[in-house]
C-alpha positions in Angstrom: 61.1 -114.5 -47.2 61.1 -118.2 -47.9 63.5 -119.3 -45.2 62.1 -116.8 -42.6 62.1 -118.3 -39.1 60.0 -117.4 -36.1 62.4 -117.2 -33.2 61.7 -116.7 -29.5 64.4 -114.5 -27.7 64.1 -114.8 -23.9 66.6 -113.0 -21.6 66.9 -113.5 -17.8 65.5 -110.6 -15.8 68.6 -110.0 -13.6 69.5 -106.4 -14.0 69.4 -105.1 -17.6 72.5 -106.8 -19.0 70.9 -110.0 -20.3 68.2 -107.9 -22.1 70.5 -105.3 -23.6 72.9 -107.8 -25.1 69.9 -109.5 -26.8 69.2 -106.2 -28.6 71.8 -106.7 -31.4 70.6 -110.4 -31.8 66.9 -109.3 -32.1 68.0 -106.7 -34.6 70.1 -109.2 -36.6 67.1 -111.6 -36.7 65.0 -108.8 -38.2 67.8 -107.7 -40.6 68.1 -111.3 -41.9 64.3 -111.6 -42.6 63.3 -113.6 -39.5 60.4 -112.8 -37.1 61.6 -112.4 -33.5 59.3 -112.9 -30.5 60.3 -111.5 -27.1 59.7 -113.2 -23.8 60.9 -112.2 -20.3 59.5 -110.4 -17.2 60.0 -107.3 -15.2 62.4 -104.5 -16.3 64.1 -106.8 -18.9 60.8 -107.2 -20.7 59.9 -103.5 -20.3 63.2 -102.4 -21.8 62.9 -104.7 -24.8 59.3 -103.6 -25.4 60.5 -100.0 -25.5 63.3 -100.9 -27.9 61.1 -103.1 -30.2 57.5 -101.8 -29.9 56.5 -103.7 -33.0 57.9 -107.1 -32.0 55.4 -109.5 -30.3 56.2 -109.9 -26.6 55.1 -112.2 -23.8 55.5 -112.3 -20.0 57.1 -115.3 -18.5 57.0 -116.3 -14.8 59.4 -114.3 -12.7 62.4 -115.8 -10.9 61.8 -113.0 -8.3 65.6 -112.6 -7.9 66.7 -110.0 -5.3 70.1 -109.5 -3.7 70.9 -109.8 0.0 71.3 -106.5 1.8 74.8 -107.6 3.0 77.4 -109.3 0.7 78.1 -112.0 3.3 74.5 -113.2 3.0 74.5 -113.4 -0.9 75.0 -117.1 -1.2 72.6 -118.1 1.6 70.0 -115.8 0.0 70.4 -117.5 -3.3 70.0 -120.9 -1.6 67.0 -119.7 0.3 65.4 -118.4 -2.9 66.2 -121.5 -4.9 62.8 -123.3 -4.3 60.9 -120.4 -5.8 63.4 -120.1 -8.7 62.9 -123.9 -9.5 59.2 -123.4 -9.3 59.4 -120.5 -11.8 61.6 -122.5 -14.1 59.0 -125.3 -14.1 56.3 -122.8 -14.9 58.2 -121.2 -17.8 58.9 -124.6 -19.4 55.1 -125.0 -19.7 54.7 -121.4 -20.9 57.4 -121.8 -23.6 55.8 -125.1 -24.8 52.5 -123.2 -25.2 54.1 -120.3 -27.0 55.9 -122.7 -29.4 52.7 -124.4 -30.3 50.4 -121.3 -30.4 52.8 -119.2 -32.5 54.4 -122.0 -34.6 57.9 -121.0 -33.4 60.9 -122.4 -35.3 63.5 -121.9 -32.6 64.5 -120.5 -29.2 67.3 -118.3 -28.0 67.5 -118.3 -24.2 69.9 -115.9 -22.4 70.4 -117.6 -19.1 66.7 -118.6 -18.7 67.1 -122.2 -17.6 63.5 -123.2 -18.4 63.3 -121.6 -21.9 63.8 -124.8 -23.8 61.6 -127.1 -25.9 63.0 -130.3 -27.3 61.0 -130.2 -30.5 62.6 -127.0 -31.9 66.3 -126.0 -32.1 67.3 -124.2 -28.9 70.3 -121.9 -28.3 71.7 -120.9 -24.8 73.6 -117.6 -24.5 75.9 -117.3 -21.5 79.4 -115.8 -20.7 79.5 -118.1 -17.6 80.5 -121.6 -18.6 82.0 -121.6 -15.1 79.6 -120.1 -12.5 81.7 -118.7 -9.6 80.2 -119.3 -6.2 83.2 -119.3 -3.8 84.0 -122.8 -2.4 81.0 -124.3 -4.3 82.2 -123.1 -7.8 82.9 -126.7 -8.9 79.3 -127.7 -8.2 77.5 -124.6 -9.6 79.7 -124.8 -12.7 78.9 -128.5 -13.2 75.2 -128.0 -12.8 75.2 -125.1 -15.2 77.1 -127.0 -17.8 74.7 -129.9 -17.5 71.8 -127.5 -18.3 73.7 -126.0 -21.3 74.4 -129.5 -22.7 70.7 -130.1 -23.6 70.7 -127.1 -25.9 71.6 -127.4 -29.6 74.3 -124.7 -29.3 75.8 -122.4 -26.7 76.8 -118.9 -27.8 79.4 -117.2 -25.7 79.7 -113.4 -26.2 83.5 -113.2 -26.1 86.5 -114.1 -28.3 87.8 -117.7 -28.0 91.5 -117.0 -27.7 93.6 -114.6 -25.6 93.4 -111.7 -24.8 89.7 -111.9 -23.9 87.2 -110.3 -21.6 85.7 -113.2 -19.6 88.8 -115.2 -18.5 87.9 -118.4 -16.8 84.2 -117.5 -16.7 83.8 -118.1 -20.5 86.6 -120.5 -21.3 86.9 -124.2 -20.4 90.0 -126.3 -20.6 88.0 -129.3 -21.9 84.4 -129.4 -23.0 81.9 -131.4 -25.0 79.5 -128.5 -25.2 78.7 -127.1 -28.7 80.2 -123.7 -28.1 80.4 -120.8 -30.6 82.2 -117.7 -29.6 80.4 -114.6 -30.9 82.9 -112.0 -30.0 81.8 -109.3 -27.5 78.1 -108.2 -28.0 77.2 -104.6 -27.8 74.2 -102.5 -29.0 76.4 -99.4 -29.3 78.8 -98.0 -31.9 81.9 -95.9 -31.1 81.5 -92.3 -32.4 83.9 -89.3 -32.0 81.5 -86.8 -30.4 82.3 -83.6 -28.4 82.5 -84.3 -24.7 79.6 -82.9 -22.7 80.0 -84.7 -19.5 83.1 -85.2 -17.3 81.6 -88.3 -15.7 78.7 -90.6 -16.5 77.2 -92.8 -13.8 75.4 -95.9 -15.2 73.4 -98.0 -12.8 71.6 -101.3 -13.1 71.0 -104.5 -11.3 68.4 -106.0 -8.9 67.3 -104.3 -5.7 68.0 -103.4 -3.1 71.7 -103.0 -4.1 70.9 -100.7 -7.0 69.2 -98.2 -4.7 72.0 -98.5 -2.1 74.6 -97.5 -4.7 72.4 -94.7 -6.1 72.0 -93.1 -2.7 75.7 -93.5 -1.8 76.9 -92.0 -5.2 74.5 -89.0 -5.0 76.0 -88.2 -1.6 79.7 -88.8 -2.5 79.6 -87.0 -5.9 78.3 -83.7 -4.5 82.0 -82.5 -4.5 82.8 -83.6 -8.0 84.4 -80.9 -10.2 82.5 -80.9 -13.5 79.2 -82.1 -15.0 77.8 -85.6 -14.3 75.2 -87.5 -16.2 73.5 -90.0 -13.9 71.4 -92.7 -15.4 69.6 -94.7 -12.6 68.6 -97.7 -14.7 65.0 -97.6 -13.5 62.8 -98.7 -16.4 59.5 -96.8 -15.8 56.5 -95.8 -17.9 57.9 -92.3 -18.8 61.4 -91.0 -19.0 62.2 -88.4 -16.3 64.9 -85.8 -16.1 66.1 -83.7 -13.1 69.1 -81.4 -12.6 70.9 -81.0 -9.3 73.3 -78.0 -8.9 76.5 -78.8 -7.0 79.3 -76.6 -5.6 81.5 -77.3 -8.6 79.2 -78.4 -11.3 75.9 -80.2 -11.8 74.3 -83.7 -11.8 71.7 -84.4 -14.5 69.6 -87.4 -13.5 67.6 -89.6 -15.8 65.6 -92.6 -14.7 66.5 -94.5 -17.9 67.6 -94.0 -21.5 66.8 -96.1 -24.6 69.7 -97.5 -26.6 70.3 -94.7 -29.1 70.3 -91.9 -26.5 72.4 -93.9 -24.1 75.0 -94.8 -26.7 75.3 -91.1 -27.7 75.6 -90.1 -24.0 78.4 -92.6 -23.2 80.3 -91.4 -26.3 79.9 -87.8 -25.0 81.3 -88.7 -21.6 84.9 -88.6 -20.7 84.7 -91.4 -18.0 82.1 -93.9 -16.7 81.4 -95.1 -13.2 79.3 -98.3 -13.0 78.9 -101.9 -11.9 81.3 -104.5 -13.4 78.5 -106.6 -15.0 79.7 -108.3 -18.1 77.4 -106.6 -20.6 78.6 -103.3 -19.3 82.2 -104.4 -19.7 81.4 -105.4 -23.4 79.7 -102.0 -24.0 82.6 -100.0 -22.6 85.1 -102.0 -24.5 83.2 -101.3 -27.8 83.2 -97.6 -27.0 86.8 -97.7 -25.7 86.1 -95.9 -22.4 88.0 -95.2 -19.3 85.9 -96.5 -16.4 85.7 -97.1 -12.6 83.9 -100.3 -11.4 82.0 -100.9 -8.2 81.0 -104.6 -8.3 77.6 -105.6 -6.7 78.4 -106.8 -3.1 78.6 -110.6 -2.9 78.3 -111.2 -6.7 81.3 -113.4 -7.4 81.2 -112.9 -11.2 81.3 -109.1 -11.0 84.0 -109.2 -8.3 86.1 -111.5 -10.5 85.8 -109.3 -13.6 86.6 -106.2 -11.6 89.7 -107.7 -10.0 90.9 -109.2 -13.3 90.6 -105.9 -15.2 92.3 -104.0 -12.4 95.2 -106.6 -12.4 95.5 -106.1 -16.2 95.9 -102.3 -15.6 92.7 -101.6 -17.6 90.1 -100.4 -15.0 90.3 -99.7 -11.3 87.7 -100.8 -8.8 86.7 -100.7 -5.2 84.1 -102.3 -3.0 80.8 -100.4 -2.5 81.4 -99.6 1.1 84.9 -98.3 0.4 83.9 -95.8 -2.4 84.7 -92.1 -2.0 85.1 -89.3 -4.4 88.9 -89.6 -4.1 88.8 -93.1 -5.6 88.0 -91.7 -9.1 91.5 -90.0 -9.3 92.9 -93.6 -9.7 91.5 -93.8 -13.3 94.4 -91.7 -14.7 96.8 -94.6 -14.0 94.8 -97.1 -16.0 94.6 -97.7 -19.8 90.9 -98.1 -20.1 89.0 -100.7 -22.2 89.5 -101.3 -25.9 87.4 -103.2 -28.4 88.1 -106.5 -29.9 87.6 -106.6 -33.7 85.4 -109.7 -34.2 83.1 -109.7 -37.2 79.8 -111.4 -36.5 78.5 -114.0 -38.9 74.8 -114.0 -37.9 73.7 -115.8 -41.1 76.0 -118.7 -40.1 74.8 -118.7 -36.5 71.1 -118.7 -37.5 71.6 -121.9 -39.6 71.0 -123.8 -36.3 67.3 -123.0 -36.8 67.1 -124.7 -40.2 66.6 -128.0 -38.5 63.1 -129.4 -39.2 60.5 -128.1 -36.7 58.0 -130.8 -35.8 55.5 -128.0 -35.0 56.0 -126.2 -38.3 52.8 -125.2 -40.2 52.8 -123.2 -43.4 49.6 -121.5 -42.3 50.5 -118.1 -40.8 49.1 -117.2 -37.4 48.3 -113.9 -35.9 51.1 -112.1 -33.9 48.9 -110.9 -31.1 50.6 -110.7 -27.7 
């Protein structure tokens, strides 16, 4: 294809959400005749390699992000970890520059990776957090984040521009000089009317140790659940594993992970979903129009804000991790559940940002070795 572009897609490795919402973008690049390249680290990279085994992929320096064991220590842990994050950002800037030159890349799509930027090619930043909530330092964290976004050629926000919307103040500014394009909610799934096989689906994700803490708590609390539970741990490992636990009133079927097609089918086959309130999960559940119950990651302001906002709108109930018990799930019957926003995606229009002249362009094709 004459106008085919070689585009690097690099999501942050912080849980699975950044990687999974890049799946429809990578697929759209392929569908429009472009050649995507994938770059990330950890479980985010592993997941995308499983989803796109034939797409060249590269490992970037890890930010080594972990959560504090107690919510009250979340912010201090982030501050404590910031020197190594800044060091990783500096390293990934050099890694990206090398990738652009070696593979003659025509553009970059960074999902919240702050160092994935190279001034000689068009660069896009994906985020739903134009405002970064951090308690009494929100004004500062938001200003810093917006300054980073400003150097990119475009900022893609996966939400609708007007009201009602999913992100609220996270993804909407009163005044802005940023080059913002609202994509509509991004999801790798499609809603299908399938027979229900599971009364409840548990869908876990997120950095450790909080992912494990919640897994252990839920496996204990859900022993008395009446019905069948599908429990996906969100642990991206070499091979998929399956285990069944018989309970007094049903069963729990445990998977370490599922790839997109299987996961989408399973959510469609489930009556209700219990999960974190990460934004990508919210978008997925809205697309599939599910009833849900949220348990935000302790200390993560963004997830707490989304959970509180959706409960206030009478859409999805939530509780804090320490307060969860089996009885909490009965509250779901009093809430409407999430519904999708009809927002047609103009990928062809979005990808025109990459038609800017690339100073590194070379008509000679290079090998796609990883």
